ZAMARGU-4260 file (C-alpha; in steps of 0.2 Angstrom, whole numbers, plus 5000, padded with zeros to 4 digits):
<rodrens>
0) 5237/4986/4790 | 5236/4995/4807 | 5216/4995/4806 | 5217/4976/4803 | 5228/4973/4817
5) 5217/4983/4829 | 5202/4973/4823 | 5211/4957/4826 | 5216/4962/4844 | 5198/4967/4847
10) 5191/4951/4841 | 5203/4941/4852 | 5199/4951/4867 | 5181/4948/4865 | 5184/4929/4863
15) 5194/4929/4879 | 5182/4940/4889 | 5167/4929/4882 | 5173/4915/4893 | 5168/4924/4908
20) 5151/4918/4914 | 5135/4929/4916 | 5128/4925/4933 | 5109/4925/4937 | 5098/4920/4951
25) 5086/4905/4946 | 5086/4888/4938 | 5074/4877/4928 | 5074/4859/4929 | 5063/4846/4922
30) 5060/4830/4912 | 5055/4827/4894 | 5044/4812/4889 | 5033/4806/4875 | 5014/4805/4876
35) 5015/4788/4883 | 5027/4793/4897 | 5042/4786/4890 | 5058/4796/4892 | 5066/4806/4878
40) 5085/4808/4880 | 5094/4820/4869 | 5079/4832/4867 | 5085/4850/4865 | 5080/4863/4877
45) 5083/4881/4872 | 5078/4898/4880 | 5070/4908/4865 | 5079/4924/4861 | 5095/4919/4870
50) 5110/4908/4868 | 5106/4897/4883 | 5102/4879/4880 | 5105/4861/4885 | 5100/4843/4881
55) 5090/4830/4891 | 5101/4817/4898 | 5099/4798/4898 | 5085/4798/4910 | 5076/4813/4900
60) 5081/4825/4914 | 5088/4843/4911 | 5093/4858/4921 | 5096/4876/4916 | 5104/4887/4929
65) 5109/4906/4931 | 5094/4912/4923 | 5088/4930/4925 | 5070/4932/4933 | 5056/4936/4922
70) 5045/4929/4908 | 5054/4917/4896 | 5049/4904/4883 | 5057/4886/4882 | 5058/4878/4866
75) 5059/4859/4867 | 5063/4849/4852 | 5068/4831/4846 | 5070/4824/4829 | 5053/4815/4825
80) 5043/4824/4837 | 5033/4840/4836 | 5042/4855/4845 | 5034/4863/4860 | 5035/4881/4865
85) 5032/4882/4884 | 5030/4899/4894 | 5039/4900/4911 | 5037/4914/4923 | 5053/4914/4933
90) 5053/4922/4950 | 5060/4907/4959 | 5068/4890/4955 | 5056/4881/4943 | 5053/4863/4939
95) 5042/4858/4924 | 5037/4842/4914 | 5037/4843/4895 | 5028/4830/4884 | 5032/4829/4866
100) 5020/4821/4853 | 5027/4811/4839 | 5025/4820/4822 | 5010/4815/4812 | 5021/4810/4797
105) 5039/4804/4795 | 5051/4819/4792 | 5065/4821/4780 | 5079/4825/4793 | 5080/4807/4799
110) 5088/4802/4782 | 5104/4813/4786 | 5104/4810/4805 | 5117/4795/4803 | 5130/4806/4794
115) 5128/4822/4803 | 5137/4827/4819 | 5127/4831/4834 | 5131/4838/4852 | 5139/4821/4856
120) 5150/4819/4841 | 5166/4828/4849 | 5170/4836/4833 | 5170/4854/4826 | 5154/4858/4816
125) 5143/4872/4810 | 5125/4871/4806 | 5118/4884/4793 | 5099/4886/4791 | 5089/4891/4776
130) 5085/4907/4785 | 5104/4911/4786 | 5106/4906/4768 | 5092/4917/4762 | 5099/4933/4770
135) 5114/4932/4757 | 5105/4923/4743 | 5104/4937/4730 | 5113/4927/4715 | 5130/4922/4722
140) 5134/4904/4723 | 5134/4893/4739 | 5153/4895/4743 | 5149/4914/4745 | 5134/4911/4755
145) 5145/4901/4768 | 5159/4914/4768 | 5157/4919/4786 | 5158/4902/4793 | 5174/4897/4803
150) 5190/4893/4794 | 5183/4895/4777 | 5190/4905/4762 | 5181/4908/4746 | 5186/4912/4728
155) 5178/4916/4712 | 5186/4915/4695 | 5175/4929/4687 | 5178/4939/4703 | 5159/4942/4707
160) 5154/4926/4715 | 5144/4919/4701 | 5150/4905/4689 | 5165/4895/4694 | 5167/4898/4713
165) 5174/4887/4727 | 5181/4887/4745 | 5194/4880/4756 | 5192/4875/4774 | 5207/4874/4785
170) 5217/4877/4769 | 5210/4861/4761 | 5204/4863/4744 | 5188/4856/4736 | 5196/4840/4731
175) 5198/4836/4750 | 5181/4842/4756 | 5168/4828/4756 | 5151/4835/4749 | 5134/4826/4750
180) 5117/4831/4745 | 5104/4822/4756 | 5117/4809/4761 | 5121/4806/4742 | 5139/4809/4736
185) 5142/4824/4725 | 5160/4826/4723 | 5166/4822/4705 | 5172/4804/4706 | 5188/4807/4696
190) 5195/4824/4701 | 5186/4823/4718 | 5182/4842/4716 | 5165/4850/4718 | 5158/4861/4704
195) 5144/4871/4712 | 5141/4880/4695 | 5133/4863/4690 | 5119/4866/4703 | 5114/4884/4700
200) 5103/4892/4714 | 5103/4875/4724 | 5103/4886/4739 | 5085/4891/4736 | 5080/4873/4738
205) 5091/4869/4754 | 5083/4868/4771 | 5100/4866/4780 | 5119/4864/4778 | 5131/4856/4790
210) 5150/4859/4789 | 5161/4847/4798 | 5179/4852/4800 | 5193/4839/4800 | 5189/4821/4797
215) 5172/4822/4804 | 5160/4808/4805 | 5159/4794/4792 | 5150/4799/4776 | 5147/4792/4759
220) 5159/4797/4745 | 5176/4805/4744 | 5187/4805/4759 | 5186/4820/4770 | 5204/4828/4772
225) 5199/4845/4777 | 5180/4845/4780 | 5163/4838/4775 | 5148/4848/4769 | 5132/4840/4771
230) 5117/4848/4761 | 5099/4844/4764 | 5087/4850/4751 | 5068/4855/4754 | 5061/4847/4770
235) 5043/4842/4773 | 5031/4857/4773 | 5013/4854/4779 | 5006/4870/4772 | 5005/4876/4754
240) 5017/4890/4750 | 5023/4901/4735 | 5038/4912/4733 | 5045/4924/4720 | 5063/4931/4722
245) 5070/4944/4710 | 5087/4951/4713 | 5100/4960/4703 | 5115/4972/4703 | 5133/4975/4697
250) 5140/4967/4682 | 5122/4965/4675 | 5119/4951/4687 | 5101/4946/4688 | 5093/4931/4697
255) 5075/4926/4696 | 5068/4912/4706 | 5050/4905/4707 | 5045/4891/4719 | 5030/4883/4726
260) 5024/4869/4737 | 5007/4860/4738 | 5008/4857/4757 | 5001/4840/4763 | 4988/4834/4751
265) 4975/4820/4756 | 4986/4818/4772 | 4999/4810/4762 | 5006/4818/4747 | 5017/4834/4744
270) 5025/4842/4729 | 5038/4855/4729 | 5045/4864/4714 | 5058/4878/4709 | 5063/4886/4693
275) 5078/4898/4693 | 5089/4908/4681 | 5105/4918/4685 | 5115/4928/4673 | 5130/4939/4675
280) 5144/4947/4665 | 5156/4945/4679 | 5170/4957/4685 | 5183/4950/4674 | 5181/4954/4655
285) 5170/4942/4646 | 5168/4931/4662 | 5150/4929/4659 | 5138/4916/4666 | 5121/4910/4660
290) 5114/4898/4673 | 5097/4889/4673 | 5090/4876/4685 | 5075/4867/4691 | 5070/4857/4707
295) 5055/4846/4707 | 5051/4834/4722 | 5036/4823/4726 | 5033/4813/4741 | 5022/4801/4750
300) 5022/4803/4769 | 5014/4791/4782 | 5015/4790/4800 | 5030/4779/4801 | 5037/4780/4783
305) 5040/4792/4768 | 5046/4790/4750 | 5052/4806/4741 | 5058/4808/4723 | 5069/4823/4720
310) 5073/4828/4702 | 5084/4843/4700 | 5095/4849/4685 | 5107/4863/4681 | 5114/4870/4665
315) 5128/4882/4664 | 5137/4891/4650 | 5151/4901/4656 | 5164/4911/4647 | 5181/4904/4652
320) 5192/4914/4664 | 5202/4900/4671 | 5219/4907/4666 | 5219/4921/4679 | 5229/4938/4677
325) 5247/4939/4675 | 5255/4949/4690 | 5262/4962/4678 | 5244/4967/4674 | 5237/4968/4691
330) 5240/4987/4693 | 5234/4992/4676 | 5221/4980/4670 | 5213/4969/4684 | 5199/4963/4673
335) 5211/4956/4660 | 5205/4940/4651 | 5218/4931/4640 | 5204/4922/4630 | 5197/4932/4616
340) 5188/4919/4605 | 5170/4923/4605 | 5164/4906/4610 | 5178/4901/4623 | 5164/4893/4634
345) 5161/4879/4646 | 5144/4872/4642 | 5138/4858/4653 | 5122/4850/4660 | 5120/4839/4675
350) 5103/4830/4680 | 5100/4822/4697 | 5088/4809/4702 | 5086/4804/4720 | 5073/4791/4727
355) 5074/4793/4746 | 5064/4783/4758 | 5063/4781/4777 | 5054/4767/4787 | 5051/4766/4805
360) 5053/4747/4809 | 5049/4749/4827 | 5050/4762/4841 | 5069/4759/4842 | 5074/4755/4824
365) 5073/4765/4808 | 5079/4761/4790 | 5084/4774/4778 | 5088/4769/4760 | 5091/4780/4744
370) 5094/4776/4726 | 5102/4789/4715 | 5107/4793/4697 | 5117/4808/4690 | 5120/4811/4672
375) 5132/4824/4666 | 5136/4829/4648 | 5145/4844/4640 | 5161/4851/4634 | 5172/4866/4634
380) 5177/4874/4618 | 5194/4882/4614 | 5203/4891/4600 | 5220/4885/4599 | 5233/4894/4588
385) 5247/4886/4579 | 5245/4868/4586 | 5254/4853/4579 | 5243/4842/4568 | 5252/4827/4575
390) 5244/4831/4592 | 5227/4828/4585 | 5232/4812/4575 | 5233/4821/4559 | 5247/4819/4546
395) 5256/4834/4539 | 5250/4842/4523 | 5262/4842/4509 | 5259/4854/4494 | 5272/4853/4481
400) 5288/4857/4491 | 5279/4865/4506 | 5275/4855/4522 | 5261/4861/4534 | 5263/4853/4551
405) 5254/4866/4562 | 5237/4875/4561 | 5225/4886/4570 | 5210/4876/4576 | 5195/4875/4587
410) 5192/4860/4598 | 5179/4854/4610 | 5184/4843/4625 | 5169/4832/4630 | 5164/4823/4646
415) 5149/4812/4646 | 5147/4803/4663 | 5135/4793/4673 | 5135/4791/4692 | 5123/4779/4701
420) 5121/4769/4717 | 5113/4767/4733 | 5116/4773/4751 | 5107/4767/4767 | 5108/4768/4786
425) 5100/4757/4800 | 5097/4768/4815 | 5095/4762/4833 | 5089/4773/4847 | 5086/4764/4864
430) 5079/4780/4871 | 5091/4777/4885 | 5110/4776/4885 | 5113/4769/4867 | 5111/4777/4850
435) 5119/4768/4835 | 5120/4768/4816 | 5125/4755/4803 | 5126/4762/4786 | 5136/4764/4769
440) 5134/4765/4751 | 5139/4757/4734 | 5142/4770/4720 | 5148/4768/4702 | 5154/4781/4690
445) 5157/4779/4671 | 5165/4793/4662 | 5168/4796/4644 | 5181/4808/4639 | 5184/4813/4621
450) 5190/4827/4610 | 5184/4834/4594 | 5191/4846/4581 | 5176/4856/4575 | 5186/4868/4564
455) 5204/4869/4557 | 5212/4882/4546 | 5221/4867/4538 | 5211/4851/4541 | 5223/4838/4534
460) 5213/4822/4533 | 5201/4827/4547 | 5183/4830/4545 | 5172/4841/4555 | 5171/4834/4573
465) 5186/4824/4570 | 5189/4814/4586 | 5207/4814/4592 | 5206/4805/4608 | 5194/4793/4618
470) 5197/4789/4636 | 5183/4780/4646 | 5185/4777/4665 | 5175/4767/4678 | 5176/4770/4696
475) 5167/4760/4710 | 5166/4766/4728 | 5160/4755/4742 | 5159/4760/4761 | 5152/4752/4776
480) 5152/4761/4793 | 5145/4758/4811 | 5145/4771/4824 | 5138/4771/4842 | 5135/4784/4855
485) 5134/4778/4873 | 5129/4789/4889 | 5140/4782/4903 | 5134/4794/4916 | 5123/4810/4915
490) 5138/4820/4911 | 5150/4808/4901 | 5146/4802/4883 | 5157/4792/4871 | 5156/4788/4853
495) 5165/4776/4841 | 5164/4776/4823 | 5172/4763/4811 | 5172/4764/4792 | 5178/4752/4779
500) 5180/4759/4761 | 5186/4751/4745 | 5189/4760/4728 | 5191/4751/4712 | 5196/4762/4697
505) 5198/4756/4678 | 5206/4769/4666 | 5217/4772/4651 | 5235/4775/4657 | 5253/4772/4653
510) 5261/4756/4657 | 5280/4753/4661 | 5284/4753/4642 | 5275/4770/4640 | 5261/4763/4630
515) 5243/4769/4633 | 5234/4754/4640 | 5219/4750/4651 | 5224/4749/4669 | 5216/4745/4686
520) 5219/4752/4703 | 5211/4745/4719 | 5212/4752/4736 | 5205/4748/4753 | 5204/4760/4768
525) 5200/4758/4787 | 5195/4774/4795 | 5192/4773/4814 | 5186/4788/4824 | 5182/4789/4843
530) 5179/4803/4856 | 5171/4808/4872 | 5161/4823/4878 | 5160/4828/4896 | 5147/4841/4903
535) 5155/4852/4916 | 5138/4859/4920 | 5123/4864/4911 | 5132/4879/4903 | 5149/4871/4897
540) 5155/4855/4889 | 5172/4849/4884 | 5177/4835/4872 | 5191/4826/4863 | 5192/4815/4848
545) 5203/4806/4836 | 5200/4801/4819 | 5209/4793/4804 | 5205/4797/4786 | 5212/4791/4769
550) 5210/4798/4751 | 5214/4790/4735 | 5224/4799/4721 | 5213/4807/4708 | 5212/4804/4689
555) 5227/4814/4683 | 5238/4806/4696 | 5234/4789/4688 | 5233/4793/4670 | 5249/4804/4669
560) 5260/4791/4677 | 5265/4773/4676 | 5262/4759/4689 | 5280/4762/4694 | 5278/4781/4697
565) 5260/4780/4703 | 5258/4790/4719 | 5252/4782/4735 | 5235/4786/4744 | 5235/4800/4757
570) 5232/4797/4776 | 5227/4809/4789 | 5227/4807/4808 | 5216/4820/4816 | 5216/4825/4834
575) 5202/4838/4840 | 5198/4845/4857 | 5186/4858/4862 | 5176/4868/4875 | 5158/4875/4873
580) 5149/4888/4884 | 5131/4894/4883 | 5123/4907/4893 | 5108/4918/4891 | 5119/4932/4882
585) 5133/4922/4875 | 5138/4906/4865 | 5157/4903/4865 | 5167/4888/4858 | 5186/4885/4856
590) 5192/4870/4846 | 5210/4864/4845 | 5215/4853/4830 | 5231/4844/4825 | 5230/4836/4808
595) 5245/4826/4803 | 5246/4820/4785 | 5256/4806/4778 | 5260/4805/4759 | 5250/4821/4756
600) 5250/4824/4737 | 5257/4841/4731 | 5265/4848/4715 | 5284/4850/4716 | 5288/4853/4697
605) 5296/4836/4696 | 5294/4826/4679 | 5290/4808/4681 | 5294/4794/4670 | 5281/4799/4657
610) 5287/4817/4657 | 5272/4824/4667 | 5273/4836/4681 | 5262/4825/4692 | 5259/4827/4711
615) 5270/4817/4722 | 5269/4811/4740 | 5278/4821/4754 | 5281/4810/4769 | 5276/4823/4783
620) 5265/4838/4784 | 5253/4845/4796 | 5240/4858/4801 | 5238/4864/4819 | 5227/4878/4825
625) 5213/4884/4836 | 5196/4889/4830 | 5186/4902/4841 | 5168/4906/4839 | 5157/4918/4849
630) 5139/4924/4848 | 5134/4938/4860 | 5120/4950/4863 | 5129/4966/4866 | 5112/4975/4868
635) 5094/4971/4866 | 5095/4975/4847 | 5113/4972/4844 | 5121/4955/4841 | 5139/4950/4836
640) 5144/4933/4829 | 5162/4932/4826 | 5175/4918/4823 | 5193/4917/4821 | 5206/4903/4816
645) 5224/4904/4820 | 5235/4890/4813 | 5251/4884/4807 | 5252/4873/4791 | 5268/4865/4787
650) 5277/4854/4775 | 5292/4847/4785 | 5303/4843/4770 | 5300/4850/4752 | 5310/4847/4736
655) 5307/4859/4722 | 5311/4855/4704 | 5314/4869/4691 | 5315/4866/4672 | 5332/4873/4666
660) 5329/4878/4648 | 5348/4882/4646 | 5353/4864/4650 | 5338/4854/4647 | 5339/4847/4665
665) 5330/4851/4681 | 5337/4861/4696 | 5333/4854/4713 | 5330/4865/4728 | 5328/4858/4746
670) 5317/4867/4759 | 5312/4862/4777 | 5297/4867/4787 | 5289/4878/4774 | 5271/4884/4774
675) 5258/4873/4764 | 5251/4883/4749 | 5235/4892/4751 | 5234/4890/4770 | 5233/4907/4779
680) 5238/4907/4797 | 5224/4919/4801 | 5206/4919/4796 | 5193/4930/4804 | 5174/4932/4801
685) 5162/4944/4809 | 5144/4948/4808 | 5138/4963/4818 | 5119/4964/4817 | 5109/4979/4822
690) 5090/4979/4822 | 5084/4997/4825 | 5066/4994/4821 | 5054/4979/4819 | 5058/4970/4803
695) 5074/4980/4799 | 5091/4972/4801 | 5107/4980/4797 | 5123/4970/4796 | 5141/4974/4795
700) 5150/4958/4788 | 5169/4958/4789 | 5182/4945/4783 | 5200/4945/4786 | 5212/4932/4777
705) 5230/4932/4781 | 5243/4930/4767 | 5244/4914/4758 | 5258/4906/4747 | 5256/4900/4730
710) 5267/4885/4732 | 5276/4876/4746 | 5292/4886/4746 | 5287/4900/4757 | 5294/4912/4744
715) 5288/4930/4748 | 5288/4933/4729 | 5275/4920/4727 | 5261/4924/4738 | 5243/4931/4740
720) 5243/4947/4750 | 5232/4947/4766 | 5215/4956/4763 | 5202/4963/4774 | 5185/4965/4766
725) 5169/4973/4773 | 5151/4971/4767 | 5135/4980/4772 | 5118/4971/4772 | 5101/4979/4774
730) 5085/4968/4776 | 5068/4975/4778 | 5053/4963/4781 | 5035/4966/4782 | 5019/4955/4782
735) 5007/4964/4771 | 4989/4959/4769 | 4987/4945/4757 | 5005/4940/4758 | 5015/4929/4771
740) 5030/4940/4770 | 5038/4954/4759 | 5057/4956/4761 | 5068/4969/4753 | 5087/4966/4753
745) 5102/4976/4749 | 5120/4970/4749 | 5134/4982/4746 | 5150/4971/4744 | 5168/4977/4747
750) 5162/4994/4754 | 5180/5000/4755 | 5185/4994/4737 | 5199/4983/4744 | 5210/4977/4730
755) 5213/4959/4733 | 5216/4942/4725 | 5208/4926/4733 | 5217/4913/4722 | 5231/4911/4710
760) 5245/4900/4704 | 5264/4901/4700 | 5278/4892/4690 | 5296/4895/4689 | 5310/4890/4677
765) 5328/4894/4673 | 5332/4904/4657 | 5348/4913/4652 | 5356/4909/4669 | 5341/4917/4678
770) 5327/4910/4688 | 5311/4917/4681 | 5295/4916/4691 | 5278/4919/4683 | 5263/4922/4695
775) 5245/4923/4690 | 5230/4929/4701 | 5211/4930/4702 | 5207/4947/4707 | 5190/4950/4715
780) 5178/4964/4712 | 5179/4981/4720 | 5164/4990/4727 | 5148/4982/4720 | 5130/4979/4725
785) 5116/4967/4724 | 5097/4971/4728 | 5082/4960/4729 | 5064/4958/4734 | 5057/4942/4740
790) 5038/4938/4741 | 5031/4924/4751 | 5013/4918/4749
</rodrens>
């Protein structure tokens, strides 16, 4: 622990010292315009190889100060225009003019511009490029590839980062994080979770990911209660390409990816394709994964419009390791899996179809419209010992004077679902002071839930594939938003973002007489957001924003309650304030946040009127913290990217209900100002990158996560211990004859073999006059490795 404390002190000292400016001698000022001489506000101007950069103001003007003398290159870019790299010999103050040419064809990035944050959004966000993803993409899932972004904590059921993986951001779990792919909702409509295992190796077809922390900007789909993750798949590639990736390592992990693109054919057409397979035995016993996927995209591109059809699919077969490991076995058998039936698997396929289009209506107006359809189908299979026949709608078996009411059996629980709809945005750019977007979407989900008994030791009157329940559901989600950015002065910008969202849900649930009947729930939400950004100078900016978010209860909250006990929707008020600094050798930001929840849904152990331990609303809870980020060039060949989050996450009043098996009642315990479950007060990520020779990068990747509680009681006996994990990464890249790039990667995970658990759960009860607590954990792998080779043509 002493090493970790020293590390945290060092990180904090760096982040404080990084606020000190690096003074230089000269400045560059200029103006950005188009080929016709029209001004281009918002163009990004960056000094290549440094952290220095700024944006053109409402008149297209920019200014960079405190620059060291010598030769440098300015990169000037703007969405929809070809980027320009301009050399400048700086031995005095310089003034330049930059002209950008409109791209010959429309580009994919315009589709997500309405839902992505930018430098004027006054919120905390992180952009992750395909280049950054590729450094880690050796077989692990997207959550692991994003592990070193701010306020993010990852977990893996199998312990090795393949199969069922997930993350929390600011302590918020997957059901509270909005995920879109090309602006199209991805969260499961009923549970509101995100199952990355259903999109194996999607990272190999991603051009960029943006993570917005907090309420963020208005997006399509589920409400953002902790963050939004906006994924953009393959972008337009003008030249043909091919790529083969092969990697493997510990736990018999093997990833094979082949992808290719046609480039621009006949000045209009492009085709991109990918085929992937990932297998792994997992760290936990029998926690194997067999994942297959493909991505196929074809597009027509014109000067002002494009239409692209994306078809991608994933199939997964994973052996279940959902139960975790009892606390009593952590020290003796960290790979324990309670499931022993040889086909205890989750078997699921998900197919996605996206028709995406963008049309320039005039110089100022652009319309983006997309249609989508997702089909999912599959089951998980379970061996069940000594289950009651009555639970499966089967009568007891009477043989002479014996009655058989229980049996061993194998069941499958199926989910067949369809999700379809349309999303759009109408974008306006005055190329002056005003930028605006009107957008929204209509989406409908139809889910068929049913169970089958495929074998039973005593089958009663059932046949093979005896269906013992059916439960269909329909959910309709509609949202409409309008957002505008206005540049009041060269330094002051403001934005307003207004969203209306309605949710209609039809499902099979209990009525007040405890009968299972079809029911409906309809909700309407208004989510306003606003903020201002002020440029102190060309190096530093401050911002402040306020946003409101709402989120509906999920499927189980409805189906396991009656209208009388049904929980309310959750509400969030989010205040954000930040400071950003960019110099030639340093990029630094600090973001303060205060997220105040009303009616947050949590488990308390209380039984409702149908006997279910459903989630209940707590009146007041909050998350408050500061997020610090710094990227600095310590030397010519040594860079350090580091982030740290320090927070408090509290439930003001919490009531725990414990089943008392001695009396048949529940004991009530009252708590005040306790920690929210799974919300560490400290999260630190670090990437120390050393380039000792051309093409060679060595990275020390470190992650510290403070202790987390398994429930909301702040009970020290129900917690995940803090952990500090270090990885080593080696990447060597050459450009041999006949090949665009040949890259070798080696990733040594958990170098020091830290014994840690990244997730878990707990439950307590009273028996024989004593309170018994049972904790279960998901241990992560010790020292393990992945190695790969990437060939680009």
